[in-house]
C-alpha positions as CSV (number, residue, x, y, z in Angstrom):
1,M,124.2,99.0,-72.5
2,K,124.5,96.9,-69.8
3,D,124.6,93.6,-71.3
4,I,127.4,94.9,-74.2
5,R,129.3,95.8,-70.9
6,N,128.8,92.3,-69.5
7,R,129.7,90.7,-73.1
8,Y,132.7,93.2,-73.3
9,R,133.6,91.9,-69.8
10,E,133.2,88.3,-70.6
11,M,135.3,88.8,-73.7
12,V,138.0,90.0,-72.0
13,A,138.3,87.8,-69.4
14,Q,138.6,85.2,-71.9
15,V,141.7,86.5,-73.6
16,P,145.4,84.7,-71.7
17,Q,147.0,87.0,-69.3
18,P,150.2,86.7,-71.7
19,I,148.0,88.2,-74.1
20,K,146.9,90.7,-71.9
21,D,150.3,91.3,-70.7
22,E,151.8,91.9,-74.3
23,I,149.2,94.2,-75.4
24,D,149.5,96.2,-71.4
25,L,153.1,96.9,-72.6
26,S,152.9,97.2,-76.3
27,F,150.6,100.4,-74.9
28,A,153.2,101.6,-72.4
29,I,155.9,101.6,-74.8
30,S,153.5,104.0,-77.1
31,N,152.4,106.2,-74.5
32,R,156.1,106.4,-73.4
33,I,157.3,107.2,-77.0
34,D,154.2,109.9,-77.0
35,S,155.2,111.5,-74.1
36,L,158.5,112.0,-74.3
37,M,157.7,113.2,-78.0
38,K,155.8,115.8,-76.3
39,E,158.6,116.5,-74.1
40,R,160.7,117.6,-76.9
41,G,157.2,119.1,-78.7
42,L,157.9,117.6,-81.7
43,S,154.9,116.9,-83.9
44,K,154.9,113.7,-85.9
45,K,156.4,114.8,-88.8
46,Q,159.3,116.7,-86.9
47,F,159.9,113.1,-85.2
48,A,159.8,111.4,-87.7
49,D,162.2,113.9,-90.1
50,A,164.5,114.0,-87.3
51,L,165.0,109.8,-87.0
52,G,164.9,109.9,-91.0
53,K,161.6,108.1,-90.8
54,R,158.1,108.3,-92.8
55,P,155.5,110.0,-90.9
56,G,153.0,106.6,-91.4
57,E,155.8,104.9,-89.5
58,V,155.9,107.2,-86.6
59,T,151.8,106.8,-86.1
60,R,152.6,103.1,-86.4
61,W,154.5,103.1,-83.1
62,L,152.2,104.9,-81.4
63,S,149.0,102.9,-82.3
64,G,150.4,101.0,-79.5
65,Q,149.6,97.6,-82.2
66,H,153.8,97.7,-83.3
67,N,156.0,95.0,-82.5
68,F,159.4,96.6,-82.0
69,T,162.7,95.5,-82.4
70,I,165.6,96.2,-79.7
71,S,167.6,97.8,-82.1
72,T,164.9,100.2,-82.8
73,L,164.2,100.6,-78.8
74,A,168.0,101.3,-78.7
75,M,167.5,104.1,-81.4
76,L,165.0,105.3,-79.4
77,S,166.4,105.6,-76.5
78,T,169.3,107.5,-77.8
79,F,167.7,109.7,-79.7
80,F,166.0,110.8,-76.2
81,G,168.3,110.2,-74.1
82,K,166.2,108.6,-72.3
83,S,165.2,104.6,-71.5
84,I,162.2,103.7,-73.2
85,I,161.9,100.4,-71.2
86,S,163.3,99.0,-68.5
87,V,164.5,95.7,-67.9
C-alpha cells in the first residue's frame, strides 16, 4: 500500500501547478453549487427543473469536471441570490 501512495504522490507532483489550480477551482465551484442546493433543500431533479435544465447537466456541474461559462455562473448566482465565485 505504501508503494501505491508513493507512486500517487510522484504522479501528482508531476502535474503542472496551473492544472492543479484549475482542478481546485472546478471542484470549489461544484462544491459551492452543491452547498447552495442543500441550503435550499433542492434535489438534482428539482434544481434542474427550476432552471429548465436536464438532471444530467446538473450532474455534470456537480462532478467538478464541467467547464462553466461566465453566462452559466451568472445565471446560477442570480438563481441562488449569492455569488458562486468571487474575483
